[in-house]
C-alpha positions as CSV (number, residue, x, y, z in Angstrom):
1,M,1.4,4.3,6.6
2,I,4.1,6.6,5.8
3,E,5.5,8.2,2.6
4,G,9.1,6.7,2.1
5,Q,10.0,9.6,-0.3
6,D,9.3,12.4,2.3
7,G,12.3,12.4,4.2
8,L,12.6,8.9,5.2
9,T,16.1,7.9,6.9
10,W,17.4,4.7,8.9
11,P,16.7,6.5,12.4
12,R,13.3,7.5,11.4
13,W,12.4,4.2,9.9
14,Q,13.8,2.4,12.9
15,R,11.9,4.7,15.3
16,L,8.7,4.1,13.4
17,A,9.0,0.5,13.2
18,A,9.8,0.3,17.0
19,A,6.4,2.6,17.6
20,A,4.3,0.3,15.2
21,E,5.3,-2.8,17.0
22,D,5.1,-1.6,20.7
23,L,1.9,0.6,20.4
24,G,-0.1,-2.4,18.9
25,F,-0.8,-1.3,15.6
26,V,-1.5,-4.2,13.3
27,G,1.0,-3.2,10.3
28,L,3.5,-0.5,9.1
29,Y,3.0,0.2,5.2
30,R,4.9,2.8,3.1
31,S,5.1,4.4,-0.4
32,D,7.3,3.1,-2.9
33,H,8.8,6.4,-4.8
34,Y,12.2,8.2,-5.5
35,T,11.0,11.5,-4.8
36,N,7.8,13.6,-4.5
37,A,5.7,14.8,-7.6
38,N,6.9,18.5,-6.7
39,P,10.2,19.5,-5.1
40,P,12.0,19.7,-3.0
41,D,13.6,16.3,-3.1
42,K,14.0,14.6,0.3
43,A,15.6,11.9,1.7
44,S,13.9,8.4,0.2
45,L,15.0,5.2,2.0
46,E,14.8,2.6,-0.9
47,L,11.7,0.3,-0.6
48,W,13.1,-3.4,-0.2
49,V,15.9,-2.6,1.5
50,S,14.0,-0.8,4.2
51,L,11.4,-3.9,4.5
52,T,14.3,-6.4,4.6
53,W,15.4,-4.8,7.8
54,L,12.0,-4.5,8.9
55,A,11.4,-8.2,8.4
56,S,14.3,-9.1,10.5
57,H,14.1,-6.4,13.3
58,T,10.1,-6.9,14.4
59,G,8.4,-9.9,15.4
60,R,4.7,-9.1,15.0
61,I,3.7,-6.1,12.7
62,E,2.5,-6.9,9.2
63,F,4.2,-4.6,6.6
64,G,4.4,-3.9,2.8
65,P,4.6,-1.6,0.1
66,L,1.5,1.1,-0.9
67,V,2.5,0.4,-3.5
68,S,5.4,-0.9,-5.4
69,P,5.1,0.2,-9.3
70,V,6.1,-2.4,-11.9
71,S,7.7,0.3,-13.7
72,F,10.7,0.5,-11.2
73,R,11.7,-3.4,-11.2
74,Q,11.4,-6.3,-13.8
75,P,8.7,-8.1,-12.1
76,T,10.7,-11.5,-11.8
77,L,13.3,-9.5,-9.6
78,T,10.1,-8.3,-7.3
79,A,8.9,-11.7,-7.0
80,R,12.5,-13.0,-5.9
81,M,12.6,-10.2,-3.4
82,A,9.0,-10.5,-2.0
83,A,9.4,-14.3,-1.5
84,A,12.5,-13.8,0.4
85,V,11.5,-11.0,2.6
86,D,8.0,-12.9,3.5
87,D,10.3,-16.0,4.4
88,L,12.5,-13.9,6.6
89,S,9.5,-12.1,8.5
90,G,7.6,-15.4,8.8
91,G,5.1,-14.6,6.8
92,R,4.2,-11.0,7.5
93,L,4.6,-9.1,4.1
94,T,1.8,-8.0,1.9
95,L,3.1,-7.7,-1.7
96,G,1.1,-4.3,-2.7
97,L,1.6,-3.5,-6.5
98,G,0.5,-0.7,-8.7
99,A,1.2,0.3,-12.4
100,G,3.0,3.5,-11.6
101,W,1.8,7.0,-11.8
102,Q,4.2,10.1,-10.8
103,A,5.9,11.5,-14.1
104,R,8.6,13.3,-12.2
105,E,10.5,10.6,-10.8
106,H,10.2,8.3,-13.8
107,D,11.5,11.3,-15.8
108,H,14.3,12.0,-13.3
109,F,15.5,8.3,-12.9
110,G,15.0,7.2,-16.7
111,W,12.2,4.8,-16.3
112,Q,9.6,4.6,-18.9
113,L,6.1,5.3,-17.4
114,L,4.1,4.8,-20.8
115,D,0.7,6.2,-21.6
116,V,-2.3,4.7,-19.6
117,P,-3.4,2.1,-21.6
118,A,0.3,0.8,-22.2
119,R,1.0,1.2,-18.7
120,F,-2.0,-1.0,-17.6
121,A,-1.2,-3.6,-20.2
122,R,2.4,-3.8,-18.8
123,F,1.0,-4.0,-15.3
124,E,-1.2,-6.9,-16.0
125,E,1.8,-8.6,-17.3
126,G,3.8,-8.2,-14.5
127,L,1.0,-9.3,-12.5
128,E,1.0,-12.6,-14.5
129,V,4.8,-13.2,-14.1
130,I,4.6,-12.5,-10.4
131,T,1.6,-14.8,-9.7
132,R,2.9,-17.6,-11.9
133,L,6.3,-17.5,-10.3
134,L,4.9,-17.4,-6.4
135,N,2.4,-20.1,-7.5
136,S,4.2,-22.4,-9.9
137,D,6.4,-25.5,-8.5
138,A,7.2,-26.4,-11.9
139,P,9.0,-24.1,-14.6
140,V,7.3,-21.3,-16.2
141,D,7.0,-20.0,-19.7
142,F,5.5,-16.6,-20.7
143,D,5.6,-14.6,-23.6
144,G,4.4,-11.0,-23.6
145,A,5.0,-7.7,-25.3
146,H,7.1,-6.4,-22.2
147,Y,8.6,-9.7,-20.4
148,R,9.5,-13.2,-21.3
149,L,10.1,-16.4,-19.3
150,R,11.9,-19.6,-20.4
151,E,11.6,-22.3,-17.8
152,A,11.9,-20.1,-15.1
153,I,11.2,-21.0,-11.4
154,L,11.4,-19.4,-8.2
155,L,13.6,-21.1,-5.8
156,P,13.6,-21.9,-3.1
157,R,10.0,-22.0,-3.1
158,P,8.0,-19.7,-0.8
159,A,7.4,-21.0,2.6
160,R,3.8,-19.7,2.2
161,P,2.0,-21.5,-0.6
162,G,1.6,-19.1,-3.3
163,G,4.1,-16.6,-1.5
164,P,3.0,-13.3,0.0
165,P,-0.7,-12.3,-0.6
166,I,-0.9,-9.6,-3.3
167,L,-2.5,-6.3,-3.0
168,I,-3.5,-4.0,-6.0
169,G,-4.0,-0.4,-4.8
170,G,-6.3,2.0,-6.7
171,N,-9.9,3.1,-7.4
172,G,-10.4,2.6,-11.1
173,P,-13.6,0.7,-12.0
174,K,-12.2,-0.1,-15.6
175,R,-8.8,-1.1,-15.3
176,T,-7.8,-1.6,-11.5
177,L,-10.7,-3.6,-10.2
178,P,-10.9,-6.0,-12.8
179,L,-7.3,-6.8,-12.1
180,V,-8.0,-7.0,-8.4
181,A,-10.6,-9.6,-9.2
182,R,-8.3,-11.5,-11.5
183,Y,-5.0,-11.4,-9.3
184,A,-5.4,-9.8,-5.9
185,S,-6.0,-11.0,-2.4
186,E,-6.7,-7.7,-1.5
187,W,-8.0,-4.4,-2.9
188,N,-6.7,-1.3,-1.5
189,G,-8.8,1.9,-2.1
190,V,-7.3,5.4,-1.9
191,F,-8.8,8.5,-0.3
192,L,-12.3,7.5,-0.5
193,T,-15.5,8.6,1.2
194,P,-17.6,5.8,2.7
195,A,-20.2,6.3,0.1
196,D,-17.9,6.0,-2.5
197,F,-16.0,3.1,-1.2
198,A,-19.0,1.1,-0.8
199,D,-19.9,1.6,-4.3
200,R,-16.4,0.3,-5.7
201,N,-16.9,-2.3,-3.3
202,R,-20.2,-3.5,-4.9
203,Q,-18.6,-3.3,-8.4
204,L,-15.7,-5.6,-7.2
205,D,-18.0,-8.1,-5.8
206,A,-19.7,-8.5,-8.9
207,L,-16.1,-8.5,-11.0
208,L,-15.0,-11.4,-8.5
209,L,-18.3,-13.4,-9.0
210,A,-18.1,-12.9,-12.8
211,A,-14.5,-14.2,-12.6
212,G,-15.7,-17.3,-10.7
213,R,-14.3,-15.9,-7.1
214,E,-16.2,-15.6,-4.1
215,P,-16.5,-11.9,-2.7
216,A,-14.6,-13.0,0.5
217,A,-11.6,-14.0,-1.3
218,V,-10.4,-10.4,-1.6
219,R,-9.7,-8.7,1.7
220,R,-11.0,-4.9,1.4
221,S,-8.6,-2.1,2.9
222,L,-8.5,1.6,2.4
223,M,-5.4,4.2,2.7
224,I,-6.7,7.5,4.0
225,G,-5.2,10.7,5.0
226,C,-5.2,11.5,8.8
227,V,-5.1,14.9,10.6
228,F,-5.1,14.0,14.3
229,G,-5.2,16.4,17.4
230,R,-5.3,15.5,21.0
231,D,-7.5,19.0,21.5
232,A,-8.9,21.8,19.3
233,A,-5.7,23.8,19.3
234,E,-3.4,21.2,18.0
235,L,-5.7,20.0,15.6
236,E,-6.1,23.8,14.2
237,T,-2.0,23.9,14.1
238,H,-1.9,20.5,12.0
239,A,-4.5,21.7,9.4
240,A,-2.9,25.0,9.3
241,R,0.3,23.5,8.3
242,R,-2.1,22.2,5.3
243,G,-3.1,25.5,4.5
244,T,-6.5,25.0,5.6
245,T,-8.8,24.4,8.4
246,P,-10.4,21.3,10.3
247,D,-14.0,22.0,9.2
248,K,-12.8,22.0,5.3
249,L,-10.8,18.9,5.9
250,R,-13.6,17.2,7.4
251,A,-16.0,18.4,4.5
252,S,-14.1,16.1,2.0
253,G,-14.9,13.0,3.7
254,K,-11.8,11.4,2.4
255,L,-9.5,12.0,5.4
256,A,-9.7,11.0,9.1
257,V,-9.8,14.2,11.0
258,G,-10.2,15.0,14.7
259,D,-9.3,13.7,18.2
260,G,-9.3,10.3,18.9
261,A,-13.0,10.1,19.7
262,E,-14.1,11.7,16.3
263,I,-11.5,9.5,14.5
264,A,-12.8,6.4,16.1
265,D,-16.4,7.4,14.9
266,Q,-15.4,8.1,11.2
267,L,-13.3,4.5,11.3
268,V,-16.8,3.2,12.3
269,A,-18.2,4.7,9.3
270,W,-15.7,3.1,7.1
271,S,-16.2,-0.2,8.5
272,A,-20.0,0.0,7.6
273,A,-18.9,0.7,4.0
274,G,-17.0,-2.5,4.0
275,V,-13.4,-1.5,4.7
276,Q,-11.9,-4.4,6.7
277,R,-8.6,-2.5,7.4
278,I,-7.4,0.9,7.1
279,M,-4.0,2.5,6.9
280,L,-3.8,6.1,8.2
281,Q,-1.4,8.3,6.3
282,W,1.1,9.8,8.7
283,L,3.0,12.8,7.1
284,D,5.1,13.8,10.1
285,L,7.9,11.3,10.4
286,D,9.3,12.5,13.6
287,D,5.8,12.9,15.4
288,L,6.4,9.9,17.5
289,D,4.3,11.6,20.5
290,G,1.3,11.9,18.0
291,I,1.5,8.4,17.0
292,A,1.5,7.3,20.7
293,A,-1.5,9.4,21.3
294,L,-3.4,8.4,18.5
295,A,-2.7,4.5,19.4
296,R,-3.9,5.3,22.8
297,A,-6.9,6.9,21.6
298,I,-8.3,4.4,19.0
299,L,-6.6,1.2,19.5
């Protein structure tokens, strides 16, 4: 998983896609931001343009946004683009959706972030609009505070019944997990220790059962930071770039830290906590040698 607002350009994206495809990773995921929460601003390749290219220039890997905020795009547009990109890829897109959170980019580019209750009310309406359009073979009507549909139908119909699976990202037990239980095919936790993930997992199980869904209906994934070094010296260098040490990074329990064997052991611990898929956040977009070494060590 890479941060698309952190200097992503076409050459970098094309190299990263080829690496993920060739090295055996299950997928390649990216954030959807205009810019970072703090300056300086860097290159930021637009999400759906980049995913359209990816769909037609790779043949195996799964992909998607982690996650695309409904505050950036009208949800009918998101549904149309997602269905088209999924069809173009032969059914490899996971549609990651979120409410939005970063104030700086919303202010800079004129989007309304809203306060938290209103933001999640809008998010829920967006999820309702997207799921109805993806699932309904008949025209859809919807009257909400933020969105309205009148005899709206998505054509052509998605090749996959129901379109691409919806992923909802976030850790919140009061707002996010109930929306996962209602709308999502996948829950993506963010920077959680194995113990915290297992706790949220149990809460989601209970919410799914209360909603009349089986817990197995929702895949559980986790996005986590990754600080990898082929040896102790390289690991020290990568930690120093973050202004810390490997031991302090390990102590948080919220990152994959170490050489290949150490990270593999950490992945086993997250798997035991219920993680079925883990997205390792790779911040150095030009370190393809490091990505290749990580692949050799853990895949």
